[in-house]
Steps between C-alpha positions, in 0.01 A plus 500: 500500500769692309581443134844364592349230725254393222785461252698293748205263568431456129866410439493236774178341363642487146823331628298236696286407196805472275678270753192274529467463117872417467477234767197340331675490163809343648295231676318416174825462308653265757182281497486472120870427466461172693281354220772543243748279684520127402318267731711325757498122559211353699544496870593164657260349744574563866583172675191380670280749322273473193655423163511769229206501259538242218711249705363184655782328692383149586184556300259228384649528148834377631380154600213278387402246768270192457438194716401140443394234753775235467394248765494456877774493758654164588344338189717322243243543226193711434191307605140618485177426687216441254186294456544148375313591181738783426806286570390246238437767236768510230663839447456666162748419219680832533609408853833326437709538815445510877529878523217534249314226683523699830361817335213299347420332829491831693265650238268207577494569876777259602656601831866432580552261792733604782550732788637823348508616137833565329523748217732598220546877445604609151695829512552673163713815473389794289839666541824436688395451859583356840212301653448299816190331641458562876173317578218307338172486699177322414194720563195270542177618330252221574481144627402249228227258612533133393213377287473139618186447289715475193651169611803382691821694492816339367856602421608589143853538370697501180817296434754581234612205282860546618656621826482879547650723769268633769598857403580601142860620452401861417333547838699664782433465870669824626296817517783730402616763453528418125652733241300483176551653156216621278280217383655242739260279698566273799275255684510482878360208704360650823338375816237708675584732788275530802298821504576536871807391700300241698262408216485221248595555136175349381170423679351157525237379251465599139511872423490741217774757531734742330864579566644817651867532398735747657804560277779748464575656161813716477478563875133600489247277686188399305190291582339301226174300519501199269233260376533185294582479128133530403442804716303314771583405855736219591345199674662264748531259686304173511553211740337159465770273644526456877661267753380150420336601174646554153254629236463337164734636236492551125824552303512623146799456263461712185792388284524332260125440532272582795468212745329477838599304809280446805612439856222399738457658846675344802383474865713370782551502874868425565698500173378594152475203260687512164319690236417315179408715194364391166412641159153650469294604196420872493145616525 
């Protein structure tokens, strides 16, 4: 190889190395320069896609939901199935109205009488929110056996001293949508929906159950599972009155002082006889 050829090859190699080093330096400068620019605004969520980190549209913090067993369908008043001994037991002094009486009775294993339970949902907004309830389904957990060894079963109810509406004025019957502001709470009276199109809203006989509520919060569907106020299962529904037979009944009036009235059972073939009730001493 001649000296001229060696000089030419060395020149080409030197030029190639210099070009590679210049390209690497330029690439590094462009990459570092991006870090000095101010950060842009966060990207908006793509419709139908996941929300950006740190946002919870329709999250559980937006709406607090609780449920209470209000009564049974087609009943004018909340009536319980209990043993006769329990029916004659005076409620404690702190029970001063029929709502408190109902809570006390349920804690002592009283079962609402009727065909289907009716509930009141309390919806409390944690922020400005649109909310609608789509369905309320009872999910049975277990059948409750009747303990007949504890004595005959009777009906128990509470009567206010004066006339009261069947539904309190602050309870609404429409499921929404409702527009709520932070801290606002509404109460919704709801019937049960059937879990299947051809099914029944509630099975026969007494059951323990919880509620599965489908609701929509700011356009996002949620499913909540609710238990009673004490964190246990709901329990419903008793039945001790049939065609030709009306069970004995105890009625408590709490104000101004607790008084008890007793209505004996009735049996008939064609037409029920008039019912005659009388005062009864508790205990």
